[in-house]
N, C-alpha and C positions, 0 to 999 in steps of 0.2 A: 405422634408423641411416643418417645421411648419409654419402655418399662423401667422401674427402679432397678438399681444394681442387684439387690437381693432377689427380687422377683425374676429378673431376667436370667440370672445364673441358675435359678431353680428350674427355669423353663427351657434351658438350652437343649437338654436331651430330647424333649418333645419336639423341638423345632429342628433338630439336627438334620432330618431328611427333607421335610416339606418346607420348612422356613428358609433353609439355605438358598434354595433356588428362587423362591418367591420374593425374598428380600434383596436379591442381588441386583434387581433392576428398579431404579427410582420410579415412583408413581408418575412423576412428570414425564418420564420417557415412555411409560406404558400408555399414556393417553395424551399425545401431543396436541397442542392447541393450534387450530388453523389460523394462518396469518394472511393478510392481504398480499397479493402479488405486487412486486415492485413495478413501477412504471417502465414501459418498454423504451429502450434507448432509441432515439430518432435516427433517421437517415439524414445526415448532414448534406444539404444541397451543394454539389460541387460548384455550381454556377455562383453561389453566394461567396464561397471561399475564393474563387478566382476574381470575383468583383473586388474583394478586399486587396488582392494582389495587384489588380489594375490601379487601384488608388495609391498603393505604395510605390508602384512604378512611376506614376505621374508625379508623386511627391519628389521622388529622386530626380526625375528629369527636370523639375522646376527648381531644384536646389543643388546644383552642382554635380548631378549624376550619382549621388550616393545618399545614404541615410546613416552615416557614421556618427559616432559619439562626438559631441561638440559642434556638429554641423547643423545647419538649419533644417536639413532633411530629416534628421532624427527627431527634433522637437515637433516638426509637423506630423510625423508618424505617430508620436505619442498623443498629440492633440486629436488626430483622426480616431484612434482607438478609444480614447477617453470619451469623445463625443458620442460614439455609438453606445457605449456602456451606460453613460449617464441617461441617455434617452430610453434605455431598456430597463431602468429601475435599479441599477447597481449603485452601491455606495463606493465612490472611487477616491483614491488618495494618491497624490503625486509626491513621490519621495525624491528629494534632491541629494546629490553627492558631488564631490569634486574629484576629477581624475585628469592627469596631464594638463592641469591648468584650466580645464573647461568644466562647466556644470553638466552633470549627467542626471538622468531621470529614470526612476522606476515607476511603473503604474500598477497599483494594487486595486482590485475590484472585488468587493464582497457582495454576495447574494444574500438578501435578508432571510433570516430563519435558520433552522438547523441547530444542532447542539453546539454551543460556542466552545465546549470543552473537547470537541472532536472535529477538527478542521481538515477537510480534504482540499489540497491546493494543486492547481495545474498552472504551468507557466512556460514561457519561451523568451528568448532574447529577441529584441526588436531592432537592434542596430545592425548595420552592414559594415563591411570593410570600406575603406575609402576608394577602392578600385571600381566599385560598381553598385548597382541598386540592391543587391542581395535579395533577389526574389525567392530563390530556394533557401538561401542561408541568410536570414532565417525568416523571410516573409512567409514561407510555407507553414512553419510551426505557429507563427504569430497569428496568421489568418485563420488557421484551423481552431486554435484556442479561442479566438474572438468569436467565430461563428458558433462554436459550441456554447460559449457563454450566452450568446444571443438566443440560441435554441432553448437554454434553460429558462430564459425570460419568456419566450413564446409559449412554452409548455406550462408556465406557472409552476415549475417544479418545486416540490416541498420535500427535499431529501432529509434523511435522518441527520446526516452530518452537515455542518456548515460548509458552504462552498466558497472558495477564494481563488481568484485568478491573478496572475502576475505577468508583466512584460518588463524585461530587464534591459538596462542600458549597459554599454561598454563591456559586453561579453567578449567582444573581439580583442579587447585589451587585456584580458586575463580574468574574466568572470567578475569584473569589478562591481557591477550593480547588484548581482545576486549575493555576492559576499557581503556587501554593505547591508543589504536587507537582513540576512541571517545574523550577522554580527551585532546588529542593533535591535534584534528582537529579544525582549526580555525572556529569561529562562522559563518563566511560567507560561509565556505564549508559545515558545518552542515546544513545550511539553504537550500542548493542545493539538499540535499538527500530527494527524494520524497518517499522513502520507503526502509526498510531493511528486507530481508527474511532470516530466520534462519532454518537450517536443522541439527538436532542433534538426532541421533538414529532413522533411518528410515527403518531399515531392521530387526527388532526384531523377534526372532524365533517363538514367540506366539503372533502375532502382533495385535494391534489395529490401528485404523485410526483416529488420533487426529489432530485437527486444532487449532492453537493458537487463542484465543479470545482477539484480540487486535484491530488493525485497521480494520474497517468494510469492506472497499473495498478489502483489501488483503484477509481477511477471506472469503469473498464471492467468490473471484476468486478460491480459493482452493475448496470450497464447490461446486461450479459449475463444476469443473473438476470431482470430485467424483460422483456428481449426474449423470453426463454423463456416468459413469461406472456402475451406479446402486449400488454403495457402500455407505452405511450410514457412517456418521462421528459423532464424539463427540468433544466437546470442551476440549482442553487440559488444565488440571488443576494440573496435577502431578508436573510439573517442572516449573511453572510460576516463572520467576525471577531467575531460576537456570541455564540458558544458555545464550549464547552470544547476544541474542536480548535485554537483560535487560539494558545494558549501552546505547544502541540506544534509547530505550523507555524512559529511564530516562532523555535523552537529548531532548525529545520532537519530536523524529523522528518516523513516522509511522512504525510499525513492524508487522510481521506475520510469520507463519512458520508451519512446520509439525513435527510429533512425532509419533513413533509406540509403545512407552511404555518401561518402565524400570523395576524396581523391585516391583512395585505394582502388586496385584493379579488380574487376569482377572475374572470377574464375570460370572455367568451362563448366564445372559442376553447378555453380550458382546460376549460370545462364541457362542450363538445362532445366533447373528447378524453377526459375522465376521468369525466364525469357530475357530479352535484351541481348547485349553484345559482350561476349567474353573477351578478355584482353584489353578492355577499355575501362576507364574509371567510372565509378558510379555517377560522379558529377565532374565532367571535364571542365566545367566553368567555375569550380570551387575557388572562391576568393578572387574572381576575375571579373572583368567588365562585361563578359557575356552571360553573367548570372542575371538574366532578364526574364521577361514573361515567356520567352520561348524555351527556357531552361527548366521546364516543369513536365513531369509525366503525369497526365491527368488521372490515370488509373491508380497510381501510387498515392497521389494527393487525395483522391476520393476515398480509397480504402483507409488510409491513415486518419483522415478527418473523422470518418465514422468510428474508428477505433478510439479516438479521443473521447467522443461522446459516450461510447459504450462503457469506457472506464469510469467516466464521471457518474453516469447513471448507476452503474453496478456497484462501485465502491462507495459512492455517496449514499446509497440506499441501505447500506449495512447498518446494523444496530450500533449506535455510538456507545463506546465503552470508555468512560473517563478514567484517567490514571487512578490506580488503587481499587478498581472494581473487582469484586470477589464473585466466584462461582462456587456453590456449595451443594453437597449431597448429604441429606440428613436421614436417608433411609438406612435402617439397621441391616447389617450383613453378618450372619453367623460365621465365626472362625472355628472350623472343626478341629478336633484334637489331632495331633500327629499320629500317623503319617499321612493324613489326608492332603490333597492338593491345595495350593494357595487359592484364595478367593479375591475378588476384585470389586471395587466400588467405582462406577464410572461418573465422570462429569463431562458434559459436552460444552465446550467453549465456542461461542460464535461472536461475530462482530468485532473482532480485534484485528486490526491491520498489522501485518508484519509478524515478527518473532516475539516470543516471550522475553521478558527482561532478564538481565543477569541476577536480579534480586527477587526472583519469583518466590512468593511465600506459600508454604504448605502447612496448614493447621490440621493436626491429627488428633482425634479424640477416640481412643480405643479402650473399651472396658475389657479387662482380662485379669485373671487372678495371679498371673506370673509373667510379667512383661519380658523377662529374660528369655522366654521361649520364642519371641516374635522376631520375624524378619519382615521389614516394611519397606516397600519400594514405591516410588512414583514412576509410572510408565507413560511416556509421551505418546502423542498420536502416531508417530512413526515407529513405535516399539522400543525406543531408547529407554534404558532403565537407569534411574537415579536412586541409589540406596539411601534411605533415610534413617533406618534403625536396624542394627544387626545384632540381636540377642544380647543387648546390654541392659543394665538396670537391675540385674540380679533378681531377687524374689519379690520385688515391690509390685504392688497392684497397678494396673492401668497404665496407659501411655497417652498423656495429654501434653502435646508439645508443638511448637512452631519451628519449622525448618526453612532455611533459605537455600534455594537451589539456583545455580547458574544454568538456566535453560535457554540462553540467548541463541543457541544454534537450532532451536525448535520453532516451527511455525505455531503460533499461539492457538489458532482455531483447530478444532478437532476434539476427539474423545481422549481425555486423560483418565488414567486409572490409578487408584490407590490399591496396591496389591499387598496382601498380608498372608503370611504362612506361619503356622504354629509348628515349630521344629522340635518339640519335645512333648512327651506324653503327660497326661493327668490334669492339665489345666485347660480351661476353655474360656471363651468370651465372644465379643462381637465388635465390629466397627460401629461406633455410635454415630459419628459424623466426620466429615472432613471438608476442607475448602481450599481453593487455590486462588491466589490474589496476584494480579499482574500490575 
């Protein structure tokens, strides 16, 4: 509890040395509370993922050789995935749309539990082109997401966030299914999506290991996984905007994902780094009839499937932060008279996926006898400084104000600081409290 203004100002001199340093660190930071460790992400069995691919191959063979939009093979593929999820305890929804005169289908599967205001979603397109069975493009991503969802069920996972999985139709015709889903999602539901993870072609026969360069938190999660394997990654640039993350990204939802390469050529440097054959496409059977069960690199499929699960377990276990959640520091921090150095009051933000919003709110409560002496800055976790108050307000007492900051270029998680400097002599005060709202 803070002292009254009169008592506090009378006591500033006595606190000037000892109190400054003692009060600069919030009590909550001085004595952190132990928390239970998050569940360990599972090793997704490669054999299970390949069993799903075998089923998709058989479906294509029995239905004209492909699983394209509007064809019997696509509907049979959706029915196969839905049957597995229904049996595993998911709540599934079949969403229909029309494209090119044919009915298309999206499959949405929700795992019970988790914070409904903080939804982590993973998805992949399930359709192929008409030329072939589409086992790498995109049976590989679809099978890995399916097996990860089934692993969630086997583990009885109870993540902090609500988990949702999606399989999209008519991606090959221009992201039709995913666009339909996002465009028909109410604004309030879009706001609940903390992130969307996309997996499109993750078993290429001459593979690379590419990570989407989108949301920094999601990107770093995948990089951390591969760093643990000792496998270098590159930023995915070949298909940016060409897969189902694009509609989510365009709606302002944080996105990320993995890709093992399509028809671009692997360079000598990439072959040295990852193995495989330089001068050859990552997937020579891209959009061709030879995109069959033999068009898969088992190592890439295995690693990427495990990465899907790693991301779901890691990001899903984060502390859910509903929109409008505030973080506050109420510990008093003395502001010494000029020419002393600036002081800071820290707030640690955790559990927020992606960047801070463009309308980040900063509430400042500073007790001071001459606010025109003060320079007040918000300092982001990466050190970027946002000036809030620069010696304005004349001789009036105190600074109690709310500021709106465009911090959209900053990763939300990390230590934010309110930095205050007294730039003129004779008046003193203290930071009473401040909070930041995302």
